[in-house]
Every structure is written in structure tokens, then in C-alpha cells.
N, C-alpha and C positions, 0 to 999 in steps of 0.2 A: 642600587642611586640611583640604575634606568628602570626599578619597580617603585617606588617614593615619586621621578619624572616622572612614567606613565600615568600613576595612584593623583598627582596635581594635576592633572592635564585635565583626565573624566573628575577631582572635583570644581575645572574650569567652566567644564563640559554644561552641568547641572547648575550652578550659579546661574552660567549666565543662560539656560534654557526656562529655569525658577525664576527671577524678573523678566523678561519674554512675557512669559508666558503670566504671570501673581501681578504683576504692573502694568506693563499696557496693555496687553488681552490681547498675546498672542499667537498662535496654538506653530509651536514651530517645534521639531523635535530633534534629537539630541543630534541627530546621523547631521543637519545642516551647518547645528552650531558649530561638531568636529571640523567639517566644512570650511565654516569656516574659521575659526578657531587653527586651522591646515596653513591660512592667508602668508603670506611670508614680510608683510609691508604692512604696515603701520597706519599707512597713512589707508592701503586699499581698506582695513575692516572697519576702518573708521567710517570708507564712503558706503560698502559693500554696511554695513549697521543704519547711517542715516538713513538709508532709502528705504530700512525696515521698519525703518520708526518711523519714515516720509516726516521727519526732520532730525532736528539736536539740541532746539529753543527745554528751556527748562531741566523736565529729569530727564528728557532723549540725551541731550547733553552731557549730564553729568554720568547720567550711565553709560556716556557710548567712553568718556575718559575711562572712568572705572573699567570697563571691561580692555581698554584698551592698557591700564598699570598690569593690569592685575592677567594676560600674555603677555606680554614686552618680559615678566617679574619669571612666572614661567616658563619662557623662551628662555630668559639667561640660566634656571636651575637647569633646565632638560641639556645643553647649552656643557653646562657644568660637572653633568654627571658623564657626556660624552668624556670632556673628559680626563678625567677620572678616569675611569672606562683606557682610555686611551692612555695612556699614567703610568697602570692599576701595576703595582709594587708589592706583592706580595707575595715573595719568595719567585716570579718571574719573571720575565722583564718587561715585561706590559708588550707595545704592541710597538713600539718609539723600536725599546730596544732589538730587540726579534729585527723589525727596516732596516738597522745601522748594522749588523751583527749581516744582514743579510749584501751592503751592497759592501760590507768591509768581503766579502769573498768575491762579490764579482770585480772588488781590482782589485788582488793580488791571484787573482782567473788571469786576467787582462796583462799584467805587470811578470807573471808567469811567462804568458805567450807573446814577447815583447814589448808590448807599448801602452805607458799606460794614461795614455789625450784621455783616458774616459774616467778618470776615475781625482781628483784633486784633491789639493800636494799632501804627504803624510805629516802635519806637523812637529811629530817625535824623530826626522830623521832629517839630518841635517843638511844643508844647504850647500850647491856645491854651489 
């Protein structure tokens, strides 16, 4: 899935670069667009591209809003891919399961040493 997310990011870079060249006559590189699309705030992207286009009226504004929409969709897909990798269940515990196992080992060690202060209470043990 992460490969699909990377491929869609590359498609977005290509689309954006092509639009800026073809529609607005700007000679921009894909590296510049990769940088722009790596910005984490939609508002910052909007400001950067508005400056690049020297305005946001008519076609420029439409392009900027379409770019933001595509960027948000792509960002959501990448986040979803990352979550799927984190919770992966293909016969392995996945990263979350590994973390929980490690926490359990630490808590068992602390209990053996005589202090359970660092551990959350065990929901399965009888209350005292």
C-alpha cells in the first residue's frame, strides 16, 4: 500500500508540474513541486502557489483549490497506508502488537522487582 501512496504522490507532482507549465507557462521543476507538496499546511501551500502564480483569480484560483483538494486526498491516502502498515495482521502481530508485548515484558519485570508503580493496573487481576 505504501507503494501505491508513493505512486499517487508522484502522479500529483506530475499533474501539478504539467498544469503550471501548460496552463500558466511557468518553467517549474518536479523537485520544486515535491517541495511544495511536502508542506504540511494547506494554507501554506495555498500562499506559496498564489505567490508563484502571482495571484489567485479565475483559473489560478481554480487550480489552487483543485491542487489543495488533490493534496489533501493524497495526504489522507498516505496516512491510511501508514496506519494499515502499523496495524498489519498478516500472521504477524504488527507494530502495535509488538509494542504491547514489550510493555507487558517491562511490567512483568517491574512486578518481579517488587514495585508495579510504572505499570497500568491489570484489568484481569482481582481488585484489592
